[in-house]
ChimeraX commands (.cxc) that place a marker at each C-alpha (Angstrom):
marker #1 position 14.49,-32.59,-6.18 radius 0.5
marker #1 position 16.72,-29.84,-5.06 radius 0.5
marker #1 position 16.76,-28.29,-1.69 radius 0.5
marker #1 position 15.14,-24.98,-0.89 radius 0.5
marker #1 position 18.53,-23.33,-0.49 radius 0.5
marker #1 position 19.74,-24.53,-3.90 radius 0.5
marker #1 position 16.46,-23.15,-5.34 radius 0.5
marker #1 position 16.78,-19.81,-3.68 radius 0.5
marker #1 position 20.40,-19.33,-4.91 radius 0.5
marker #1 position 19.32,-20.41,-8.43 radius 0.5
marker #1 position 16.41,-17.83,-8.42 radius 0.5
marker #1 position 18.70,-15.06,-7.37 radius 0.5
marker #1 position 20.82,-15.57,-10.52 radius 0.5
marker #1 position 17.75,-16.14,-12.84 radius 0.5
marker #1 position 15.40,-13.50,-12.05 radius 0.5
marker #1 position 15.92,-11.34,-15.06 radius 0.5
marker #1 position 13.68,-11.46,-18.21 radius 0.5
marker #1 position 15.86,-11.05,-21.27 radius 0.5
marker #1 position 14.77,-8.82,-24.23 radius 0.5
marker #1 position 17.03,-8.25,-27.12 radius 0.5
marker #1 position 17.65,-4.75,-28.46 radius 0.5
marker #1 position 15.25,-3.75,-31.21 radius 0.5
marker #1 position 16.46,-3.94,-34.69 radius 0.5
marker #1 position 15.52,-1.55,-37.59 radius 0.5
marker #1 position 11.83,-0.77,-37.80 radius 0.5
marker #1 position 9.83,-3.53,-39.42 radius 0.5
marker #1 position 12.41,-6.25,-38.68 radius 0.5
marker #1 position 11.51,-9.26,-36.54 radius 0.5
marker #1 position 12.44,-8.70,-32.84 radius 0.5
marker #1 position 13.47,-11.66,-30.59 radius 0.5
marker #1 position 12.28,-11.80,-27.02 radius 0.5
marker #1 position 12.87,-14.28,-24.31 radius 0.5
marker #1 position 10.87,-14.95,-21.17 radius 0.5
marker #1 position 11.70,-17.31,-18.40 radius 0.5
marker #1 position 9.43,-19.02,-15.72 radius 0.5
marker #1 position 10.94,-19.90,-12.39 radius 0.5
marker #1 position 9.98,-22.17,-9.61 radius 0.5
marker #1 position 9.30,-20.89,-6.17 radius 0.5
marker #1 position 10.65,-22.60,-3.05 radius 0.5
marker #1 position 8.23,-25.11,-1.33 radius 0.5
marker #1 position 5.73,-23.12,0.57 radius 0.5
marker #1 position 4.65,-23.82,4.19 radius 0.5
marker #1 position 1.55,-25.67,4.71 radius 0.5
marker #1 position -0.23,-22.48,5.78 radius 0.5
marker #1 position 0.74,-20.80,2.46 radius 0.5
marker #1 position 0.59,-23.64,-0.01 radius 0.5
marker #1 position -3.15,-23.34,-0.42 radius 0.5
marker #1 position -2.94,-19.74,-1.22 radius 0.5
marker #1 position -0.28,-19.81,-3.82 radius 0.5
marker #1 position 1.68,-16.60,-4.60 radius 0.5
marker #1 position 1.05,-13.17,-3.13 radius 0.5
marker #1 position -1.92,-11.00,-4.01 radius 0.5
marker #1 position -5.66,-11.53,-4.24 radius 0.5
marker #1 position -7.43,-14.65,-5.18 radius 0.5
marker #1 position -7.05,-15.59,-8.90 radius 0.5
marker #1 position -10.70,-14.81,-9.56 radius 0.5
marker #1 position -10.44,-11.42,-7.68 radius 0.5
marker #1 position -7.36,-10.15,-9.64 radius 0.5
marker #1 position -7.98,-8.37,-12.90 radius 0.5
marker #1 position -4.22,-7.57,-13.59 radius 0.5
marker #1 position -2.66,-8.40,-16.95 radius 0.5
marker #1 position 0.18,-7.13,-19.19 radius 0.5
marker #1 position 0.71,-7.72,-22.89 radius 0.5
marker #1 position 3.82,-8.28,-24.77 radius 0.5
marker #1 position 2.81,-6.20,-27.73 radius 0.5
marker #1 position 2.05,-8.84,-30.30 radius 0.5
marker #1 position -0.72,-11.30,-31.31 radius 0.5
marker #1 position -1.17,-14.10,-33.93 radius 0.5
marker #1 position -3.21,-13.25,-36.96 radius 0.5
marker #1 position -3.84,-16.86,-37.67 radius 0.5
marker #1 position -3.61,-20.29,-35.91 radius 0.5
marker #1 position -0.57,-21.05,-33.83 radius 0.5
marker #1 position 0.71,-24.35,-35.47 radius 0.5
marker #1 position 3.30,-26.12,-33.38 radius 0.5
marker #1 position 5.21,-29.31,-33.26 radius 0.5
marker #1 position 6.73,-31.46,-30.56 radius 0.5
marker #1 position 10.46,-32.56,-30.57 radius 0.5
marker #1 position 9.48,-35.83,-28.84 radius 0.5
marker #1 position 13.09,-37.30,-29.06 radius 0.5
marker #1 position 14.05,-34.62,-26.51 radius 0.5
marker #1 position 11.80,-36.00,-23.80 radius 0.5
marker #1 position 13.93,-36.88,-20.86 radius 0.5
marker #1 position 14.12,-40.60,-19.66 radius 0.5
marker #1 position 11.46,-41.56,-17.23 radius 0.5
marker #1 position 8.76,-39.53,-19.01 radius 0.5
marker #1 position 6.37,-41.01,-21.46 radius 0.5
marker #1 position 6.41,-39.26,-24.72 radius 0.5
marker #1 position 2.74,-39.73,-25.40 radius 0.5
marker #1 position 1.81,-38.46,-21.97 radius 0.5
marker #1 position 3.96,-35.42,-22.38 radius 0.5
marker #1 position 2.41,-34.57,-25.71 radius 0.5
marker #1 position -0.99,-34.82,-24.20 radius 0.5
marker #1 position -0.14,-32.37,-21.41 radius 0.5
marker #1 position 1.38,-29.98,-23.95 radius 0.5
marker #1 position -1.89,-30.03,-26.06 radius 0.5
marker #1 position -3.93,-29.61,-22.93 radius 0.5
marker #1 position -1.84,-26.71,-21.84 radius 0.5
marker #1 position -2.22,-24.77,-25.07 radius 0.5
marker #1 position -6.05,-25.46,-24.90 radius 0.5
marker #1 position -6.05,-24.04,-21.37 radius 0.5
marker #1 position -5.04,-20.62,-22.99 radius 0.5
marker #1 position -7.07,-20.81,-26.24 radius 0.5
marker #1 position -10.06,-22.00,-24.37 radius 0.5
marker #1 position -9.65,-19.51,-21.47 radius 0.5
marker #1 position -9.99,-22.32,-18.87 radius 0.5
marker #1 position -10.91,-20.72,-15.61 radius 0.5
marker #1 position -12.76,-21.31,-12.37 radius 0.5
marker #1 position -14.20,-17.87,-12.29 radius 0.5
marker #1 position -17.31,-18.41,-14.31 radius 0.5
marker #1 position -15.87,-16.21,-17.13 radius 0.5
marker #1 position -17.12,-17.30,-20.67 radius 0.5
marker #1 position -14.63,-18.24,-23.47 radius 0.5
marker #1 position -14.50,-15.14,-25.56 radius 0.5
marker #1 position -10.92,-15.82,-26.72 radius 0.5
marker #1 position -10.72,-16.49,-30.51 radius 0.5
marker #1 position -7.09,-17.61,-30.33 radius 0.5
marker #1 position -6.53,-21.16,-31.79 radius 0.5
marker #1 position -3.61,-23.66,-31.91 radius 0.5
marker #1 position -3.11,-26.84,-33.82 radius 0.5
marker #1 position -0.71,-29.59,-33.10 radius 0.5
marker #1 position 1.21,-30.79,-36.32 radius 0.5
marker #1 position 2.88,-33.89,-34.68 radius 0.5
marker #1 position 6.43,-34.79,-34.01 radius 0.5
marker #1 position 9.42,-33.09,-35.39 radius 0.5
marker #1 position 13.24,-33.66,-35.53 radius 0.5
marker #1 position 13.62,-29.82,-35.34 radius 0.5
marker #1 position 14.58,-28.30,-31.97 radius 0.5
marker #1 position 13.24,-25.39,-30.05 radius 0.5
marker #1 position 15.63,-22.47,-31.07 radius 0.5
marker #1 position 16.36,-19.20,-29.16 radius 0.5
marker #1 position 19.33,-18.13,-31.46 radius 0.5
marker #1 position 17.49,-17.80,-34.87 radius 0.5
marker #1 position 14.17,-18.13,-36.69 radius 0.5
marker #1 position 13.58,-21.31,-38.67 radius 0.5
marker #1 position 10.00,-20.79,-39.79 radius 0.5
marker #1 position 8.78,-23.52,-37.25 radius 0.5
marker #1 position 7.11,-23.39,-33.93 radius 0.5
marker #1 position 8.75,-26.12,-31.80 radius 0.5
marker #1 position 8.21,-27.29,-28.22 radius 0.5
marker #1 position 11.09,-29.23,-26.87 radius 0.5
marker #1 position 13.23,-30.17,-23.75 radius 0.5
marker #1 position 16.98,-29.07,-23.29 radius 0.5
marker #1 position 19.20,-28.37,-20.33 radius 0.5
marker #1 position 18.58,-24.91,-18.84 radius 0.5
marker #1 position 19.95,-22.81,-15.92 radius 0.5
marker #1 position 19.24,-24.21,-12.50 radius 0.5
marker #1 position 15.90,-22.99,-11.19 radius 0.5
marker #1 position 14.54,-22.00,-14.74 radius 0.5
marker #1 position 11.50,-24.27,-15.49 radius 0.5
marker #1 position 11.12,-23.12,-19.16 radius 0.5
marker #1 position 11.89,-20.48,-21.64 radius 0.5
marker #1 position 9.68,-19.13,-24.46 radius 0.5
marker #1 position 11.51,-17.44,-27.45 radius 0.5
marker #1 position 9.35,-15.47,-29.76 radius 0.5
marker #1 position 9.81,-13.09,-32.62 radius 0.5
marker #1 position 7.37,-10.18,-33.39 radius 0.5
marker #1 position 7.09,-7.41,-35.99 radius 0.5
marker #1 position 4.80,-4.52,-35.92 radius 0.5
marker #1 position 2.50,-6.12,-33.32 radius 0.5
marker #1 position 2.33,-9.47,-35.12 radius 0.5
marker #1 position 3.69,-12.68,-33.55 radius 0.5
marker #1 position 5.80,-14.54,-36.27 radius 0.5
marker #1 position 7.30,-17.40,-34.43 radius 0.5
marker #1 position 7.30,-18.92,-30.95 radius 0.5
marker #1 position 9.45,-21.84,-29.50 radius 0.5
marker #1 position 9.49,-23.11,-25.93 radius 0.5
marker #1 position 12.43,-24.86,-24.28 radius 0.5
marker #1 position 11.51,-26.94,-21.22 radius 0.5
marker #1 position 14.30,-27.69,-18.73 radius 0.5
marker #1 position 15.34,-31.46,-19.17 radius 0.5
marker #1 position 17.28,-31.13,-15.82 radius 0.5
marker #1 position 14.05,-30.49,-13.87 radius 0.5
marker #1 position 12.04,-33.20,-12.27 radius 0.5
marker #1 position 8.59,-33.19,-13.81 radius 0.5
marker #1 position 5.12,-34.47,-12.90 radius 0.5
marker #1 position 2.52,-35.17,-15.55 radius 0.5
marker #1 position -0.32,-35.49,-13.16 radius 0.5
marker #1 position -1.11,-34.59,-9.55 radius 0.5
marker #1 position -1.61,-38.31,-8.68 radius 0.5
marker #1 position 1.89,-39.11,-9.75 radius 0.5
marker #1 position 3.59,-35.92,-8.40 radius 0.5
marker #1 position 6.41,-36.36,-5.77 radius 0.5
marker #1 position 7.90,-33.00,-4.97 radius 0.5
marker #1 position 8.12,-32.11,-8.67 radius 0.5
marker #1 position 7.19,-29.31,-10.77 radius 0.5
marker #1 position 3.87,-29.70,-12.66 radius 0.5
marker #1 position 4.44,-29.59,-16.50 radius 0.5
marker #1 position 0.87,-28.49,-17.25 radius 0.5
marker #1 position 1.04,-25.35,-14.97 radius 0.5
marker #1 position 4.48,-24.63,-16.44 radius 0.5
marker #1 position 3.32,-24.99,-20.02 radius 0.5
marker #1 position 0.04,-23.10,-19.59 radius 0.5
marker #1 position 2.26,-20.20,-18.43 radius 0.5
marker #1 position 4.45,-20.49,-21.46 radius 0.5
marker #1 position 1.50,-20.81,-23.91 radius 0.5
marker #1 position 0.31,-17.54,-22.30 radius 0.5
marker #1 position 3.62,-15.97,-23.41 radius 0.5
marker #1 position 3.15,-17.61,-26.97 radius 0.5
marker #1 position -0.31,-15.81,-27.35 radius 0.5
marker #1 position 0.98,-12.44,-26.20 radius 0.5
marker #1 position 0.76,-12.23,-22.40 radius 0.5
marker #1 position 3.60,-10.74,-20.36 radius 0.5
marker #1 position 4.51,-11.31,-16.69 radius 0.5
marker #1 position 2.69,-9.58,-13.84 radius 0.5
marker #1 position 4.37,-8.93,-10.53 radius 0.5
marker #1 position 4.74,-11.91,-8.19 radius 0.5
marker #1 position 4.31,-9.93,-5.08 radius 0.5
marker #1 position 0.94,-8.39,-5.91 radius 0.5
marker #1 position -0.30,-10.82,-8.58 radius 0.5
marker #1 position 1.48,-14.11,-7.73 radius 0.5
marker #1 position -1.78,-16.33,-8.07 radius 0.5
marker #1 position -2.28,-15.56,-11.62 radius 0.5
marker #1 position -1.01,-17.91,-14.40 radius 0.5
marker #1 position 1.24,-15.23,-15.84 radius 0.5
marker #1 position 3.17,-14.60,-12.51 radius 0.5
marker #1 position 6.81,-15.25,-13.06 radius 0.5
marker #1 position 7.15,-18.05,-10.39 radius 0.5
marker #1 position 5.35,-21.36,-10.43 radius 0.5
marker #1 position 3.70,-21.85,-6.95 radius 0.5
marker #1 position 5.92,-24.58,-5.80 radius 0.5
marker #1 position 6.18,-28.38,-6.38 radius 0.5
marker #1 position 3.04,-30.51,-6.86 radius 0.5
marker #1 position 0.96,-27.42,-7.42 radius 0.5
marker #1 position -1.08,-27.18,-10.62 radius 0.5
marker #1 position -3.30,-24.23,-9.87 radius 0.5
marker #1 position -1.71,-21.97,-12.48 radius 0.5
marker #1 position -2.82,-24.37,-15.10 radius 0.5
marker #1 position -6.24,-22.64,-14.48 radius 0.5
marker #1 position -6.50,-19.11,-15.51 radius 0.5
marker #1 position -7.28,-16.08,-13.32 radius 0.5
marker #1 position -9.54,-13.17,-14.02 radius 0.5
marker #1 position -6.56,-11.03,-15.30 radius 0.5
marker #1 position -5.28,-13.83,-17.54 radius 0.5
marker #1 position -8.56,-14.23,-19.28 radius 0.5
marker #1 position -9.16,-10.46,-19.61 radius 0.5
marker #1 position -5.68,-10.03,-21.24 radius 0.5
marker #1 position -6.39,-12.91,-23.67 radius 0.5
marker #1 position -9.94,-11.30,-24.41 radius 0.5
marker #1 position -8.40,-8.17,-25.29 radius 0.5
marker #1 position -5.85,-9.68,-27.48 radius 0.5
marker #1 position -8.22,-12.02,-29.32 radius 0.5
marker link #1:1,2 radius 0.2
marker link #1:2,3 radius 0.2
marker link #1:3,4 radius 0.2
marker link #1:4,5 radius 0.2
marker link #1:5,6 radius 0.2
marker link #1:6,7 radius 0.2
marker link #1:7,8 radius 0.2
marker link #1:8,9 radius 0.2
marker link #1:9,10 radius 0.2
marker link #1:10,11 radius 0.2
marker link #1:11,12 radius 0.2
marker link #1:12,13 radius 0.2
marker link #1:13,14 radius 0.2
marker link #1:14,15 radius 0.2
marker link #1:15,16 radius 0.2
marker link #1:16,17 radius 0.2
marker link #1:17,18 radius 0.2
marker link #1:18,19 radius 0.2
marker link #1:19,20 radius 0.2
marker link #1:20,21 radius 0.2
marker link #1:21,22 radius 0.2
marker link #1:22,23 radius 0.2
marker link #1:23,24 radius 0.2
marker link #1:24,25 radius 0.2
marker link #1:25,26 radius 0.2
marker link #1:26,27 radius 0.2
marker link #1:27,28 radius 0.2
marker link #1:28,29 radius 0.2
marker link #1:29,30 radius 0.2
marker link #1:30,31 radius 0.2
marker link #1:31,32 radius 0.2
marker link #1:32,33 radius 0.2
marker link #1:33,34 radius 0.2
marker link #1:34,35 radius 0.2
marker link #1:35,36 radius 0.2
marker link #1:36,37 radius 0.2
marker link #1:37,38 radius 0.2
marker link #1:38,39 radius 0.2
marker link #1:39,40 radius 0.2
marker link #1:40,41 radius 0.2
marker link #1:41,42 radius 0.2
marker link #1:42,43 radius 0.2
marker link #1:43,44 radius 0.2
marker link #1:44,45 radius 0.2
marker link #1:45,46 radius 0.2
marker link #1:46,47 radius 0.2
marker link #1:47,48 radius 0.2
marker link #1:48,49 radius 0.2
marker link #1:49,50 radius 0.2
marker link #1:50,51 radius 0.2
marker link #1:51,52 radius 0.2
marker link #1:52,53 radius 0.2
marker link #1:53,54 radius 0.2
marker link #1:54,55 radius 0.2
marker link #1:55,56 radius 0.2
marker link #1:56,57 radius 0.2
marker link #1:57,58 radius 0.2
marker link #1:58,59 radius 0.2
marker link #1:59,60 radius 0.2
marker link #1:60,61 radius 0.2
marker link #1:61,62 radius 0.2
marker link #1:62,63 radius 0.2
marker link #1:63,64 radius 0.2
marker link #1:64,65 radius 0.2
marker link #1:65,66 radius 0.2
marker link #1:66,67 radius 0.2
marker link #1:67,68 radius 0.2
marker link #1:68,69 radius 0.2
marker link #1:69,70 radius 0.2
marker link #1:70,71 radius 0.2
marker link #1:71,72 radius 0.2
marker link #1:72,73 radius 0.2
marker link #1:73,74 radius 0.2
marker link #1:74,75 radius 0.2
marker link #1:75,76 radius 0.2
marker link #1:76,77 radius 0.2
marker link #1:77,78 radius 0.2
marker link #1:78,79 radius 0.2
marker link #1:79,80 radius 0.2
marker link #1:80,81 radius 0.2
marker link #1:81,82 radius 0.2
marker link #1:82,83 radius 0.2
marker link #1:83,84 radius 0.2
marker link #1:84,85 radius 0.2
marker link #1:85,86 radius 0.2
marker link #1:86,87 radius 0.2
marker link #1:87,88 radius 0.2
marker link #1:88,89 radius 0.2
marker link #1:89,90 radius 0.2
marker link #1:90,91 radius 0.2
marker link #1:91,92 radius 0.2
marker link #1:92,93 radius 0.2
marker link #1:93,94 radius 0.2
marker link #1:94,95 radius 0.2
marker link #1:95,96 radius 0.2
marker link #1:96,97 radius 0.2
marker link #1:97,98 radius 0.2
marker link #1:98,99 radius 0.2
marker link #1:99,100 radius 0.2
marker link #1:100,101 radius 0.2
marker link #1:101,102 radius 0.2
marker link #1:102,103 radius 0.2
marker link #1:103,104 radius 0.2
marker link #1:104,105 radius 0.2
marker link #1:105,106 radius 0.2
marker link #1:106,107 radius 0.2
marker link #1:107,108 radius 0.2
marker link #1:108,109 radius 0.2
marker link #1:109,110 radius 0.2
marker link #1:110,111 radius 0.2
marker link #1:111,112 radius 0.2
marker link #1:112,113 radius 0.2
marker link #1:113,114 radius 0.2
marker link #1:114,115 radius 0.2
marker link #1:115,116 radius 0.2
marker link #1:116,117 radius 0.2
marker link #1:117,118 radius 0.2
marker link #1:118,119 radius 0.2
marker link #1:119,120 radius 0.2
marker link #1:120,121 radius 0.2
marker link #1:121,122 radius 0.2
marker link #1:122,123 radius 0.2
marker link #1:123,124 radius 0.2
marker link #1:124,125 radius 0.2
marker link #1:125,126 radius 0.2
marker link #1:126,127 radius 0.2
marker link #1:127,128 radius 0.2
marker link #1:128,129 radius 0.2
marker link #1:129,130 radius 0.2
marker link #1:130,131 radius 0.2
marker link #1:131,132 radius 0.2
marker link #1:132,133 radius 0.2
marker link #1:133,134 radius 0.2
marker link #1:134,135 radius 0.2
marker link #1:135,136 radius 0.2
marker link #1:136,137 radius 0.2
marker link #1:137,138 radius 0.2
marker link #1:138,139 radius 0.2
marker link #1:139,140 radius 0.2
marker link #1:140,141 radius 0.2
marker link #1:141,142 radius 0.2
marker link #1:142,143 radius 0.2
marker link #1:143,144 radius 0.2
marker link #1:144,145 radius 0.2
marker link #1:145,146 radius 0.2
marker link #1:146,147 radius 0.2
marker link #1:147,148 radius 0.2
marker link #1:148,149 radius 0.2
marker link #1:149,150 radius 0.2
marker link #1:150,151 radius 0.2
marker link #1:151,152 radius 0.2
marker link #1:152,153 radius 0.2
marker link #1:153,154 radius 0.2
marker link #1:154,155 radius 0.2
marker link #1:155,156 radius 0.2
marker link #1:156,157 radius 0.2
marker link #1:157,158 radius 0.2
marker link #1:158,159 radius 0.2
marker link #1:159,160 radius 0.2
marker link #1:160,161 radius 0.2
marker link #1:161,162 radius 0.2
marker link #1:162,163 radius 0.2
marker link #1:163,164 radius 0.2
marker link #1:164,165 radius 0.2
marker link #1:165,166 radius 0.2
marker link #1:166,167 radius 0.2
marker link #1:167,168 radius 0.2
marker link #1:168,169 radius 0.2
marker link #1:169,170 radius 0.2
marker link #1:170,171 radius 0.2
marker link #1:171,172 radius 0.2
marker link #1:172,173 radius 0.2
marker link #1:173,174 radius 0.2
marker link #1:174,175 radius 0.2
marker link #1:175,176 radius 0.2
marker link #1:176,177 radius 0.2
marker link #1:177,178 radius 0.2
marker link #1:178,179 radius 0.2
marker link #1:179,180 radius 0.2
marker link #1:180,181 radius 0.2
marker link #1:181,182 radius 0.2
marker link #1:182,183 radius 0.2
marker link #1:183,184 radius 0.2
marker link #1:184,185 radius 0.2
marker link #1:185,186 radius 0.2
marker link #1:186,187 radius 0.2
marker link #1:187,188 radius 0.2
marker link #1:188,189 radius 0.2
marker link #1:189,190 radius 0.2
marker link #1:190,191 radius 0.2
marker link #1:191,192 radius 0.2
marker link #1:192,193 radius 0.2
marker link #1:193,194 radius 0.2
marker link #1:194,195 radius 0.2
marker link #1:195,196 radius 0.2
marker link #1:196,197 radius 0.2
marker link #1:197,198 radius 0.2
marker link #1:198,199 radius 0.2
marker link #1:199,200 radius 0.2
marker link #1:200,201 radius 0.2
marker link #1:201,202 radius 0.2
marker link #1:202,203 radius 0.2
marker link #1:203,204 radius 0.2
marker link #1:204,205 radius 0.2
marker link #1:205,206 radius 0.2
marker link #1:206,207 radius 0.2
marker link #1:207,208 radius 0.2
marker link #1:208,209 radius 0.2
marker link #1:209,210 radius 0.2
marker link #1:210,211 radius 0.2
marker link #1:211,212 radius 0.2
marker link #1:212,213 radius 0.2
marker link #1:213,214 radius 0.2
marker link #1:214,215 radius 0.2
marker link #1:215,216 radius 0.2
marker link #1:216,217 radius 0.2
marker link #1:217,218 radius 0.2
marker link #1:218,219 radius 0.2
marker link #1:219,220 radius 0.2
marker link #1:220,221 radius 0.2
marker link #1:221,222 radius 0.2
marker link #1:222,223 radius 0.2
marker link #1:223,224 radius 0.2
marker link #1:224,225 radius 0.2
marker link #1:225,226 radius 0.2
marker link #1:226,227 radius 0.2
marker link #1:227,228 radius 0.2
marker link #1:228,229 radius 0.2
marker link #1:229,230 radius 0.2
marker link #1:230,231 radius 0.2
marker link #1:231,232 radius 0.2
marker link #1:232,233 radius 0.2
marker link #1:233,234 radius 0.2
marker link #1:234,235 radius 0.2
marker link #1:235,236 radius 0.2
marker link #1:236,237 radius 0.2
marker link #1:237,238 radius 0.2
marker link #1:238,239 radius 0.2
marker link #1:239,240 radius 0.2
marker link #1:240,241 radius 0.2
view
């Protein structure tokens, strides 16, 4: 795992969220969002996660501007899985992460009123793309910039989500469970955040809303808290679906 200084330097260079200039009206627009990892927190701060109120006391959310009009059907490029990670275990984490969003998983006592759905189509040889549409929704690993955990690339037109791919950083050290975590990033928390983008949620500010799933930083190594939605995350999804 990289040192805190390395992470801080990487984060300075990776803070921006990229949005491509809009094409003519009615054409599909490409957007790109990144999730970063925060440096390891002190013992006093680790339990609290990011800045801001507790997740169940924070109603903040932002929407990207699009939603799916049908089920999000996706595939996993299992051949891209880094050495040392079990492909079946990774697939199961990915499926669980999307279900965290569509099932509005939370500890706030909020009911699941989210009608969004997803379906896993199986393995694919196609890769997750960020340069052009290929009519497939693919999740896969590839090398990304230092400090960036994952990137979601999605296309929208007139408020309708058309395609969404997720690239996971193959250079990162990943944990698939809390029991196995050794100063690594949690894949479930990361992918729950990315699934939030896929279903139309945008980032909220880290300083004021850093404990919500849709804050732009994962709350440090071996922290899976953001796999569980906060109040604002659920409210945003409920408004979209």
